[in-house]
C-alpha positions as CSV (number, residue, x, y, z in Angstrom):
1,M,72.8,80.6,56.2
2,A,69.8,82.8,55.4
3,V,68.0,79.7,54.1
4,A,68.7,77.8,57.3
5,L,67.7,80.7,59.6
6,V,64.4,81.4,57.8
7,T,63.6,77.7,57.6
8,C,64.1,77.3,61.4
9,A,62.1,80.5,62.1
10,V,59.2,79.3,60.0
11,Q,59.1,75.7,61.3
12,Q,59.7,76.1,65.1
13,T,57.2,76.9,67.7
14,P,58.0,79.4,70.5
15,T,60.9,78.4,72.7
16,I,60.8,78.9,76.4
17,D,62.2,82.5,76.5
18,E,60.8,83.9,73.3
19,P,57.2,84.7,74.5
20,V,58.7,86.7,77.4
21,Y,60.7,88.9,75.0
22,V,57.8,89.3,72.6
23,G,55.5,90.3,75.5
24,A,58.0,92.8,76.8
25,A,58.5,94.2,73.4
26,V,54.8,94.9,73.0
27,Q,54.6,96.5,76.4
28,Y,57.6,98.7,75.6
29,L,56.0,99.8,72.3
30,R,52.5,100.4,73.6
31,E,52.9,101.5,77.2
32,H,56.4,103.1,76.9
33,E,57.4,101.8,80.3
34,V,60.2,99.4,81.4
35,R,58.2,97.1,83.6
36,L,58.4,93.6,82.3
37,N,61.6,91.5,82.1
38,P,63.8,94.0,83.9
39,E,66.5,91.4,84.3
40,H,67.5,92.1,80.8
41,P,68.1,95.6,79.3
42,P,65.7,96.8,76.6
43,L,67.7,97.0,73.4
44,G,67.4,93.3,72.4
45,K,63.7,93.4,73.0
46,L,63.4,96.7,71.0
47,I,65.1,94.8,68.1
48,V,62.6,92.0,68.4
49,G,59.9,94.7,68.7
50,A,60.8,96.1,65.3
51,G,59.4,92.9,63.8
52,V,56.6,92.6,66.2
53,A,55.4,96.1,65.3
54,L,55.2,95.1,61.7
55,A,53.0,92.2,62.6
56,E,50.5,94.6,64.4
57,P,49.4,92.0,67.0
58,R,46.1,92.4,68.8
59,Q,46.1,92.7,72.5
60,D,43.3,93.0,75.1
61,P,44.1,96.4,76.8
62,S,42.5,95.2,80.0
63,F,44.8,92.2,80.3
64,E,46.9,92.0,83.5
65,G,49.6,89.5,84.1
66,G,53.3,88.8,84.3
67,Q,55.8,88.6,81.5
68,S,55.2,84.9,80.7
69,A,51.4,85.3,80.9
70,L,51.5,88.3,78.5
71,G,53.5,86.4,76.0
72,R,51.1,83.5,76.1
73,H,48.1,85.9,75.8
74,L,49.6,87.6,72.7
75,L,50.4,84.3,71.0
76,Y,47.4,82.2,71.9
77,E,44.5,84.2,73.5
78,A,44.3,87.5,71.7
79,G,43.4,86.2,68.3
80,N,46.8,86.5,66.7
81,D,48.4,83.9,64.5
82,P,51.4,82.6,66.6
83,W,53.2,81.3,63.5
84,R,53.1,84.7,61.8
85,L,53.8,86.7,65.0
86,M,56.9,84.6,65.9
87,L,58.3,84.8,62.4
88,F,58.0,88.6,62.4
89,A,59.6,88.7,65.9
90,R,62.5,86.5,64.7
91,L,63.2,88.4,61.4
92,P,65.2,91.3,63.0
93,V,67.5,88.8,64.8
94,I,68.0,86.9,61.5
95,V,69.1,90.1,59.8
96,L,71.5,90.9,62.6
97,T,72.9,87.4,62.5
98,L,73.7,87.8,58.8
99,L,75.2,91.2,59.3
100,F,77.5,89.9,62.0
101,G,78.7,87.3,59.5
102,L,80.0,90.3,57.4
103,V,81.9,91.5,60.5
104,V,83.5,88.1,60.9
105,L,84.4,88.2,57.2
106,V,85.9,91.7,57.2
107,F,87.7,91.2,60.5
108,A,89.4,87.9,59.5
109,R,90.2,89.3,56.0
110,E,92.1,92.2,57.6
111,L,94.1,89.8,59.7
112,A,94.8,87.0,57.2
113,G,93.7,88.0,53.7
114,T,90.7,87.1,51.6
115,A,91.1,83.4,51.9
116,G,91.3,83.7,55.7
117,G,88.2,85.8,55.7
118,L,86.3,83.2,53.7
119,V,87.4,80.4,56.1
120,A,86.1,82.4,59.1
121,L,82.9,83.2,57.3
122,A,82.4,79.5,56.4
123,L,82.8,78.5,60.1
124,Y,80.4,81.2,61.2
125,T,77.7,80.5,58.7
126,L,77.9,76.7,59.3
127,S,77.9,76.9,63.1
128,P,74.9,75.0,64.3
129,D,74.8,77.0,67.5
130,V,74.8,80.4,65.7
131,V,72.1,79.2,63.2
132,A,70.0,77.7,66.0
133,H,70.0,80.9,68.1
134,G,70.2,83.3,65.3
135,S,66.8,82.1,64.1
136,L,65.1,82.9,67.4
137,A,63.7,86.1,69.0
138,T,66.2,85.9,71.8
139,L,69.1,88.0,73.1
140,D,72.1,85.7,72.8
141,V,73.2,86.4,69.2
142,P,72.7,90.2,69.3
143,A,74.8,90.5,72.5
144,A,77.6,88.4,71.2
145,G,77.6,90.0,67.8
146,F,77.7,93.5,69.2
147,L,80.7,92.5,71.3
148,L,82.5,91.1,68.2
149,T,81.7,94.3,66.3
150,S,83.1,96.4,69.1
151,V,86.4,94.5,69.1
152,W,86.7,94.7,65.4
153,L,86.3,98.5,65.5
154,L,88.9,98.7,68.3
155,W,91.2,96.8,66.0
156,R,90.6,99.4,63.3
157,A,91.2,102.1,65.9
158,R,94.8,101.3,65.9
159,L,95.2,103.4,62.8
160,R,92.4,105.9,63.3
161,P,91.5,106.0,66.9
162,W,89.3,109.1,67.0
163,R,87.2,107.8,64.1
164,Y,86.7,104.2,65.4
165,L,86.8,104.5,69.2
166,P,83.3,106.2,69.5
167,L,81.9,103.5,67.2
168,A,83.5,100.8,69.2
169,G,82.1,102.3,72.4
170,A,78.6,102.4,70.8
171,A,78.8,98.7,69.8
172,L,79.9,97.9,73.3
173,G,77.0,99.9,74.7
174,A,74.7,98.0,72.4
175,A,75.9,94.7,73.9
176,L,75.5,96.1,77.4
177,A,72.0,97.3,76.5
178,T,71.1,93.8,75.3
179,R,72.5,91.5,78.0
180,M,74.1,92.3,81.3
181,S,76.6,89.4,80.9
182,A,78.5,91.7,78.5
183,L,79.7,93.7,81.6
184,A,82.4,91.1,82.0
185,A,84.0,92.3,78.7
186,V,84.1,96.0,79.7
187,P,87.6,96.0,81.4
188,V,89.3,94.1,78.6
189,L,87.6,96.2,75.9
190,L,88.6,99.4,77.6
191,G,92.1,98.1,77.9
192,L,92.1,97.4,74.2
193,A,90.9,101.0,73.6
194,A,93.9,102.2,75.5
195,L,96.1,99.9,73.4
196,S,94.7,101.1,70.2
197,T,95.3,104.7,71.2
198,R,98.8,103.9,72.2
199,C,99.5,102.4,68.7
200,T,99.5,106.0,67.4
201,R,102.3,106.8,69.9
202,A,100.0,109.1,71.8
203,G,100.8,110.3,75.3
204,P,99.1,109.4,78.6
205,R,96.6,112.1,78.3
206,A,95.5,110.9,74.8
207,L,95.2,107.3,76.2
208,L,92.9,108.5,78.9
209,K,90.9,110.5,76.4
210,G,90.6,107.4,74.2
211,V,89.3,105.2,77.0
212,A,87.0,107.9,78.2
213,L,85.6,108.4,74.7
214,T,84.9,104.7,74.4
215,A,83.3,104.4,77.8
216,L,81.1,107.5,77.3
217,A,79.8,106.2,74.0
218,A,78.9,102.9,75.7
219,V,77.2,104.6,78.6
220,A,75.3,106.9,76.2
221,V,73.9,103.9,74.2
222,V,72.6,102.2,77.4
223,W,70.9,105.4,78.5
224,A,69.5,105.8,74.9
225,A,68.0,102.3,75.0
226,Y,66.1,103.1,78.2
227,L,65.1,106.6,77.0
228,T,63.7,105.2,73.8
229,V,61.3,103.0,75.8
230,D,60.4,105.7,78.3
231,P,61.7,109.3,78.0
232,R,60.6,109.9,81.6
233,L,62.6,106.9,82.9
234,R,59.8,105.7,85.2
235,W,60.8,102.7,87.2
236,A,58.6,100.8,89.7
237,P,59.8,97.2,90.0
238,Q,56.9,94.7,89.8
239,Q,59.0,91.9,91.3
240,H,61.3,91.4,94.2
241,V,64.7,93.1,93.8
242,P,67.3,91.3,96.0
243,T,69.7,93.3,98.1
244,V,73.2,92.7,96.9
245,R,75.8,93.3,99.6
246,G,79.6,93.4,99.7
247,L,81.9,94.3,96.9
248,R,79.3,93.3,94.2
249,G,76.7,95.6,95.8
250,H,79.1,98.5,95.8
251,L,80.1,97.9,92.2
252,V,76.5,97.8,91.1
253,D,75.8,101.1,92.9
254,L,78.7,102.8,91.1
255,L,77.5,101.8,87.6
256,P,76.6,104.9,85.6
257,F,73.4,103.4,84.3
258,P,69.7,103.9,85.0
259,E,68.3,102.5,88.2
260,A,66.2,100.0,86.2
261,Y,69.5,98.6,84.8
262,R,71.1,98.3,88.2
263,D,68.0,96.6,89.6
264,G,68.1,94.2,86.7
265,I,71.6,93.3,87.7
266,R,70.4,92.7,91.3
267,I,67.7,90.4,90.0
268,Q,70.3,88.5,87.9
269,F,72.3,88.0,91.1
270,G,69.2,86.6,92.7
271,L,68.7,84.2,89.9
272,E,72.3,83.1,90.2
273,N,71.5,82.0,93.8
274,K,68.7,79.7,92.8
275,P,69.4,75.9,92.9
276,W,69.2,75.2,89.1
277,R,69.0,71.6,87.9
278,G,71.6,70.4,85.5
279,F,72.3,67.4,83.2
280,L,75.6,66.6,81.7
281,L,76.7,63.3,80.1
282,G,73.9,61.4,81.6
283,R,74.4,62.8,85.1
284,R,71.6,64.7,86.9
285,Y,72.7,67.3,89.5
286,T,71.6,70.4,91.3
287,G,73.8,73.5,91.2
288,S,76.5,74.1,88.6
289,L,79.7,72.5,87.4
290,W,82.7,74.7,86.4
291,Y,83.5,72.4,83.5
292,Y,79.9,72.2,82.1
293,L,80.4,74.8,79.3
294,P,83.7,73.4,78.0
295,V,82.3,69.9,77.9
296,A,79.0,71.1,76.3
297,L,81.0,73.0,73.7
298,L,83.0,69.9,72.9
299,V,79.7,68.0,72.3
300,K,77.9,70.7,70.3
301,T,80.7,72.0,68.1
302,P,81.6,70.3,64.7
303,L,84.8,68.4,65.0
304,G,86.5,70.3,62.1
305,T,85.6,73.5,63.8
306,L,87.3,72.4,67.0
307,V,90.5,71.6,65.1
308,L,90.4,75.0,63.3
309,W,89.6,76.9,66.4
310,T,92.6,75.4,68.1
311,A,94.9,75.8,65.1
312,G,93.8,79.4,64.7
313,A,94.4,80.3,68.3
314,V,97.9,78.8,68.2
315,T,98.7,80.6,64.9
316,T,97.7,84.0,66.2
317,V,100.0,83.6,69.1
318,A,102.9,81.9,67.2
319,V,103.0,84.1,64.1
320,P,104.8,87.4,65.0
321,R,102.7,89.7,62.8
322,L,99.5,88.3,64.4
323,R,100.4,88.5,68.0
324,A,98.8,91.9,68.4
325,A,95.6,90.5,67.0
326,A,95.7,87.7,69.6
327,L,95.0,90.3,72.3
328,Y,91.9,91.5,70.4
329,V,90.5,88.2,69.3
330,L,91.5,85.8,72.1
331,A,91.6,87.9,75.2
332,P,87.9,89.0,75.1
333,A,86.7,85.5,74.4
334,A,88.8,84.1,77.2
335,V,87.5,86.6,79.7
336,L,83.9,86.1,78.7
337,L,84.3,82.3,78.9
338,A,85.9,82.6,82.3
339,A,82.9,84.7,83.5
340,A,80.4,82.3,81.9
341,V,81.8,79.2,83.6
342,Q,81.2,80.8,86.9
343,G,77.5,81.1,86.3
344,S,75.0,78.9,88.1
345,R,72.8,78.1,85.1
346,D,74.0,75.1,83.2
347,L,71.3,75.4,80.6
348,G,73.1,75.6,77.3
349,T,76.0,76.7,75.1
350,R,74.1,79.8,74.3
351,Y,75.8,81.3,77.3
352,A,79.1,81.1,75.3
353,L,77.7,82.0,71.9
354,F,80.5,84.5,71.5
355,L,83.0,81.7,71.0
356,P,81.8,80.6,67.5
357,M,82.2,84.3,66.5
358,F,85.5,85.2,67.9
359,L,87.2,81.9,67.3
360,A,85.9,81.8,63.7
361,V,88.0,85.0,63.2
362,A,91.0,83.2,64.8
363,A,90.5,80.1,62.7
364,G,90.8,82.3,59.5
365,C,94.3,83.1,60.6
366,V,95.5,79.4,60.1
367,L,96.3,80.3,56.5
368,A,99.0,82.6,57.8
369,A,101.0,79.6,59.0
370,R,104.0,78.8,56.7
371,W,103.2,75.2,56.0
372,R,102.5,74.2,52.4
373,R,99.7,71.8,53.4
374,V,97.7,74.3,55.4
375,P,95.4,75.4,52.6
376,A,94.5,71.8,51.6
377,V,94.0,70.6,55.2
378,T,91.9,73.8,56.0
379,T,89.7,73.2,53.0
380,A,89.2,69.6,53.9
381,L,88.2,70.6,57.5
382,V,85.8,73.2,56.3
383,I,84.1,70.6,54.0
384,L,83.8,68.3,57.0
385,V,82.1,71.1,59.0
386,A,79.8,71.8,56.1
387,V,78.8,68.1,55.8
388,S,78.2,67.9,59.6
389,S,76.2,71.1,59.7
390,L,74.0,70.3,56.6
391,R,73.2,66.8,58.0
392,T,71.5,68.3,61.0
393,F,69.3,70.7,58.9
394,P,66.8,71.9,60.0
395,Y,67.3,70.6,63.5
396,Y,70.1,72.9,64.7
397,L,69.2,73.2,68.4
398,P,69.8,69.5,69.2
399,Y,73.0,69.3,67.2
400,S,75.9,67.4,68.5
401,N,79.0,66.3,66.6
402,E,79.7,62.8,65.3
403,A,82.0,61.8,68.1
404,F,79.0,62.1,70.5
405,G,76.5,60.3,68.2
406,G,75.0,63.3,66.3
407,P,71.7,65.1,66.9
408,G,69.8,61.9,67.8
409,K,72.0,61.3,70.8
410,T,72.2,64.8,72.3
411,R,69.4,64.1,74.7
412,L,71.5,61.5,76.4
413,R,74.2,64.0,77.3
414,L,72.6,67.5,77.5
415,H,69.3,69.2,78.1
416,D,67.4,72.5,77.9
417,S,68.5,74.9,75.1
418,N,71.1,72.4,74.0
419,V,68.5,70.0,72.7
420,D,64.9,70.7,73.6
421,W,63.7,74.2,74.3
422,G,60.1,73.7,73.4
423,Q,60.6,74.3,69.7
424,D,59.0,71.2,68.2
425,L,55.4,71.4,69.4
426,G,54.1,72.0,65.9
427,R,56.1,69.1,64.5
428,L,54.8,66.9,67.3
429,A,51.2,67.8,66.3
430,D,52.0,66.9,62.6
431,R,53.5,63.5,63.7
432,L,50.6,62.6,65.9
433,R,48.1,63.3,63.1
434,E,50.2,61.4,60.5
435,R,51.1,58.3,62.5
436,H,49.1,58.1,65.8
437,G,45.7,59.4,65.0
438,G,43.0,58.2,67.4
439,E,45.4,57.1,70.2
440,R,45.2,58.2,73.8
441,I,48.0,60.8,74.3
442,W,49.7,61.6,77.6
443,L,52.0,64.6,77.4
444,V,54.8,66.0,79.5
445,Y,55.8,69.1,77.5
446,K,58.6,71.5,78.6
447,G,58.1,74.7,76.7
448,S,56.0,77.9,76.3
449,G,53.6,76.6,73.6
450,V,50.0,75.7,74.2
451,P,49.5,72.1,72.9
452,S,45.8,72.4,72.4
453,H,46.3,75.4,70.0
454,Y,48.1,73.0,67.7
455,G,45.4,70.4,67.9
456,I,47.1,68.2,70.5
457,E,44.5,66.8,72.9
458,A,46.5,65.2,75.7
459,A,46.3,64.5,79.4
460,D,48.9,64.9,82.1
461,P,50.2,61.5,83.2
462,L,51.4,62.9,86.5
463,R,47.9,63.6,87.7
464,V,46.5,60.1,87.6
465,P,47.6,56.7,88.9
466,A,50.4,55.1,86.8
467,A,48.1,52.1,86.0
468,R,45.8,54.4,84.1
469,V,48.6,55.8,81.8
470,R,48.1,53.6,78.8
471,G,48.6,54.5,75.1
472,L,51.2,57.0,73.9
473,L,53.4,58.8,76.5
474,V,55.0,61.9,74.9
475,V,57.8,63.5,76.9
476,S,60.0,66.5,76.1
477,D,63.7,65.3,76.3
478,S,64.6,68.2,78.7
479,A,61.9,66.9,81.1
480,A,63.1,63.3,80.6
481,A,66.8,64.3,81.3
482,T,66.0,65.7,84.7
483,A,63.1,63.3,85.5
484,T,62.9,61.8,89.0
485,G,60.2,60.1,91.0
486,R,56.9,59.5,89.2
487,L,58.0,60.6,85.7
488,A,61.2,58.6,85.8
489,D,59.2,55.5,86.7
490,L,56.8,56.1,83.9
491,I,59.6,56.4,81.4
492,A,61.5,53.4,82.7
493,S,58.4,51.2,82.3
494,S,57.6,52.4,78.8
495,R,59.0,51.5,75.4
496,P,60.3,54.3,73.1
497,V,58.7,54.0,69.6
498,D,59.3,57.4,67.9
499,E,60.9,60.8,68.2
500,V,60.2,64.3,66.9
501,G,62.9,66.8,66.0
502,H,65.5,65.0,68.2
503,S,63.8,66.8,71.1
504,I,60.6,64.9,72.0
505,T,60.4,61.1,72.5
506,L,57.2,59.1,72.1
507,Y,56.8,56.0,74.3
508,R,54.3,53.1,74.1
509,R,52.6,52.0,77.3
């Protein structure tokens, strides 16, 4: 897994979100003010910032611009090497991804023994989604991993509540301080804190004490993340903060977090109200589909993993000694998935990245089933997962399983971070030099990279009459998936001749 993570981190150009987080991290470190990217709490960006600080990037102190502009300035305009800067920004997330694998191993081993732990670890390390996003300077893997760590510590708290409940609360706070979507898990995790305390046959007062201890530790970590950036907690929003009314507005007002956190939630609610464009199984649409995430997960999860996830979930419920564990492993995952499918942004399985972690632990429990063929069947399925995962190396972002045609066909069914998040601009530059030198290039690129920095000299085909667009038309597959009007006509009247990284298609005109 380490080899796969580092390979991806070295070879991929910045994805759409990464420059924003890198820019915010630099602003936190140098200006000590929570100003950029307030829609996400600061801890994940501080983690990224640990790597950025080691890279010692140059920055024009007089530069003024928004979060996207600052990221582009740091990578391409301030004299920094974008390859080196992005690698350093990604390294802390890579380390966390590997450490969360140890949590998966230990959690599953405690439930189902050493063999079960190894099965869970295999599914985690071979998960294309975890590898894809664990190699990026983004917030998805850290938030999901902190939640898993919190649940594991809550499980341990059944025997020693006063040792593990504060640690579980701290891990929950780390998740809340990384992504606000973790708020959906708070009720169920506090319920598990009460359950763990009750396992010691404690009275009602002790139950309340256990829940309060967990909650206070979580709140303390969120405050600590903001105080680390700015001990004075200055907050002057640089963008419009929507007014949130009704029950949601009252709940936001009651949250015991800094005002910057509560305004970040309000901004997130505003983003949820935008008309996002989606693409699923060849269908273009505006808005969201409740079944988008379940279908996308079916496409992007190895077939053997799907079988083991299902078998593991059934086993944890069916085997009497594992039923208590089902509440810890399955309930948080179910609540988080229920919250995720309600979102308006059908932009990728990264919004459900907790599933490959929690369900890997559940899958390890299949070995607790009393059927003599279980070990052999489980081993065969893990081998199938390994083959499928290794075949996609190093193109993990566009992975889809064999039932849906593999990575080369993902663009026909999904878009955005499922397949093309702007990661292959460097590979495109290499391909153009190797095979298409001297040709006229027309480029529609969906990403945060600057093509000219990689030596790609191209024109925009949407700015000239269609009759003038002759030569090589290069289109990001995310742009092609949602193309309408002029771009759709250009693609329809062109002949595909090449592809790069299963995320960019080259057409001849």
